[in-house]
C-alpha positions as CSV (number, residue, x, y, z in Angstrom):
1,X,0.0,0.0,-0.1
2,X,1.4,3.4,-0.8
3,X,2.4,5.9,1.5
4,X,0.3,8.8,2.2
5,X,1.6,12.1,0.8
6,X,2.2,14.5,3.5
7,X,3.1,18.2,3.9
8,X,6.3,18.7,5.2
9,X,6.6,20.6,8.7
10,X,4.2,21.2,11.3
11,X,1.4,22.2,9.0
12,X,1.5,18.6,7.6
13,X,1.1,17.1,11.1
14,X,-1.6,19.4,12.1
15,X,-3.4,18.2,9.0
16,X,-2.6,14.6,9.7
17,X,-3.9,14.9,13.3
18,X,-7.2,16.4,11.8
19,X,-7.7,13.7,9.3
20,X,-7.0,11.0,12.1
21,X,-9.5,12.5,14.5
22,X,-12.1,12.8,11.6
23,X,-11.7,9.3,10.7
24,X,-11.9,7.9,14.6
25,X,-14.9,10.0,15.0
26,X,-16.2,8.6,11.6
27,X,-15.6,5.1,12.7
28,X,-17.3,5.3,15.7
29,X,-20.3,6.7,14.3
30,X,-20.2,3.7,12.1
31,X,-19.9,1.2,14.8
32,X,-23.1,2.9,16.3
33,X,-25.1,2.8,12.9
34,X,-23.9,-0.8,12.4
35,X,-25.1,-1.7,16.1
36,X,-28.5,0.0,15.0
37,X,-28.7,-1.8,11.4
38,X,-28.0,-5.3,13.2
39,X,-30.6,-5.1,15.5
40,X,-33.3,-3.9,13.1
41,X,-32.1,-6.7,10.7
42,X,-32.5,-9.2,13.4
43,X,-36.1,-7.9,13.9
44,X,-36.8,-8.0,10.0
45,X,-35.3,-11.5,9.6
46,X,-37.5,-12.8,12.3
47,X,-40.6,-11.2,10.7
48,X,-39.7,-12.4,7.1
49,X,-39.4,-16.2,8.8
50,X,-42.8,-15.4,10.6
51,X,-44.2,-14.3,7.2
52,X,-42.8,-17.3,5.5
53,X,-44.3,-19.7,7.7
54,X,-47.7,-18.1,7.5
55,X,-47.8,-18.0,4.0
56,X,-46.6,-21.3,3.5
57,X,-49.1,-22.8,6.2
58,X,-52.1,-20.7,4.6
59,X,-51.2,-22.0,1.1
60,X,-51.2,-25.6,2.1
61,X,-54.3,-25.1,3.5
62,X,-55.8,-23.5,0.4
63,X,-54.4,-26.5,-1.5
64,X,-56.1,-29.0,0.6
65,X,-59.4,-27.5,0.4
66,X,-58.9,-26.9,-3.1
67,X,-58.3,-30.8,-3.5
68,X,-61.1,-31.8,-1.6
69,X,-63.2,-29.3,-3.8
70,X,-62.2,-30.9,-6.6
71,X,-62.8,-34.6,-5.4
72,X,-66.3,-33.4,-4.8
73,X,-67.2,-31.3,-7.8
74,X,-64.7,-32.1,-10.3
75,X,-62.3,-29.8,-12.6
76,X,-65.6,-28.2,-14.0
77,X,-66.4,-26.9,-10.8
78,X,-63.4,-24.2,-11.1
79,X,-65.1,-22.8,-14.2
80,X,-66.9,-19.4,-12.5
81,X,-67.9,-16.6,-14.5
82,X,-66.0,-13.5,-13.2
83,X,-63.4,-15.1,-11.6
84,X,-59.7,-14.1,-12.2
85,X,-59.8,-10.3,-10.7
86,X,-56.6,-9.2,-9.6
87,X,-55.7,-8.1,-6.2
88,X,-54.2,-5.0,-4.9
89,X,-51.4,-4.4,-2.7
90,X,-50.7,-0.9,-0.8
91,X,-47.3,-0.9,0.5
92,X,-46.1,1.4,3.1
93,X,-42.5,2.6,3.3
94,X,-40.4,3.7,6.3
95,X,-36.5,4.4,6.7
96,X,-33.9,2.9,9.1
97,X,-30.7,4.7,9.6
98,X,-31.1,6.3,6.0
99,X,-32.2,3.3,4.4
100,X,-35.7,3.5,2.7
101,X,-37.7,-0.1,2.8
102,X,-41.1,-1.5,3.0
103,X,-42.8,-1.1,6.6
104,X,-45.9,-3.1,5.4
105,X,-48.1,-4.3,2.7
106,X,-51.9,-4.5,3.0
107,X,-53.4,-6.8,0.2
108,X,-57.0,-5.9,-0.9
109,X,-58.5,-9.1,-2.4
110,X,-61.7,-8.8,-4.5
111,X,-64.5,-10.0,-3.3
112,X,-67.3,-12.3,-5.1
113,X,-69.7,-10.5,-7.3
114,X,-72.9,-10.9,-5.5
115,X,-74.5,-11.9,-8.7
116,X,-71.8,-14.8,-9.7
117,X,-72.7,-18.3,-8.8
118,X,-71.3,-19.5,-5.6
119,X,-68.8,-22.3,-5.5
120,X,-70.0,-25.6,-6.2
121,X,-69.2,-27.0,-2.6
122,X,-68.0,-25.9,0.7
123,X,-64.7,-27.1,0.2
124,X,-64.3,-24.9,-2.8
125,X,-65.6,-22.1,-0.6
126,X,-63.2,-22.8,2.0
127,X,-60.6,-22.9,-0.5
128,X,-61.5,-19.6,-2.1
129,X,-61.3,-17.9,1.4
130,X,-58.2,-19.7,2.3
131,X,-56.3,-18.6,-1.0
132,X,-57.4,-15.1,-0.1
133,X,-55.6,-15.0,3.0
134,X,-52.5,-16.9,1.4
135,X,-52.2,-13.8,-0.9
136,X,-52.6,-11.3,2.1
137,X,-49.9,-13.6,3.9
138,X,-47.9,-13.4,0.6
139,X,-47.7,-9.6,0.6
140,X,-46.8,-9.0,4.2
141,X,-44.1,-11.6,3.7
142,X,-42.8,-10.1,0.5
143,X,-42.5,-6.8,2.2
144,X,-40.8,-8.2,5.1
145,X,-38.4,-10.1,3.1
146,X,-37.7,-6.8,0.6
147,X,-37.1,-5.0,4.0
148,X,-34.8,-7.6,5.6
149,X,-32.8,-7.6,2.1
150,X,-32.4,-3.9,2.3
151,X,-31.0,-3.6,5.7
152,X,-29.0,-6.6,5.1
153,X,-27.2,-5.1,2.3
154,X,-26.8,-1.8,4.2
155,X,-25.2,-4.1,7.3
156,X,-22.7,-5.5,4.8
157,X,-21.7,-2.2,3.3
158,X,-21.3,-0.1,6.8
159,X,-19.3,-3.2,8.0
160,X,-17.0,-2.9,5.0
161,X,-16.8,0.6,5.5
162,X,-15.9,0.3,9.3
163,X,-13.2,-2.3,8.6
164,X,-11.8,0.0,5.9
165,X,-11.4,2.8,8.4
166,X,-10.4,0.7,11.1
167,X,-7.9,-1.7,9.6
168,X,-6.4,0.3,6.9
169,X,-7.2,4.2,6.9
170,X,-6.4,4.9,10.4
171,X,-3.4,2.8,10.8
172,X,-1.9,4.6,7.4
173,X,-2.7,7.7,9.3
174,X,-1.0,6.8,12.5
175,X,2.1,5.6,10.5
176,X,2.0,8.7,8.8
177,X,2.0,10.8,11.8
178,X,4.6,8.9,13.6
179,X,7.0,9.5,10.7
180,X,6.3,13.0,10.6
181,X,6.8,13.5,14.3
182,X,9.9,11.6,14.1
183,X,11.2,14.0,11.3
184,X,10.2,16.9,13.1
185,X,11.9,15.8,16.3
186,X,15.1,15.2,14.0
187,X,14.6,18.3,12.4
188,X,14.4,20.3,15.7
189,X,17.2,18.2,17.2
190,X,19.5,19.2,14.2
191,X,18.4,22.9,14.4
192,X,19.4,22.9,18.4
193,X,22.5,21.6,17.3
194,X,23.5,23.9,14.9
195,X,22.2,26.9,17.2
196,X,24.6,25.6,19.7
197,X,27.4,25.2,17.2
198,X,27.0,28.8,16.1
199,X,26.8,30.0,19.6
200,X,30.0,28.5,20.3
201,X,31.5,30.0,17.4
202,X,30.1,33.5,18.3
203,X,31.8,33.0,21.7
204,X,35.0,32.0,20.3
205,X,35.0,35.1,17.9
206,X,34.4,37.3,20.9
207,X,37.2,36.1,22.9
């Protein structure tokens, strides 16, 4: 890794100290941000796992009722006029430490047209209701998953930035400051020697 270019003298040392202080403060702030992000990320991961479990459970229930309904009424029982309406999902957003992510998702499933014929049997009616719940659960799971991914990416980015400061940038600044201090100390020592030598010559000339 290349050495830092440092302005010679006390001005360079002052700049290095300011840079080192700024880097240390930045690393501390990133550490704090990382702790907050990790805690929130864990919450979102739990919400994602819970959401996935609810969605899969609801989907299994819907598929079970559908199979029962098809056994009772046959495949023709699914040919219902007016079927195939789309659900609408409304996603609300929030921000955690500057990271924008979904906060929740509300899914509106169209209700059956009052004039449409009812399902051929009770099992299909139960399947219809269960699939509606599965769609709602899928929307909530999707929002939780997207939020967890967004926070997870920010956790990785913040961790990399923190490590770069702690393990690379700050040590380079510290090394450069040590070298600058050593050079200044050597220069001051040589200057003192020259002054003593000049003073000794002056005293010799005055005798």
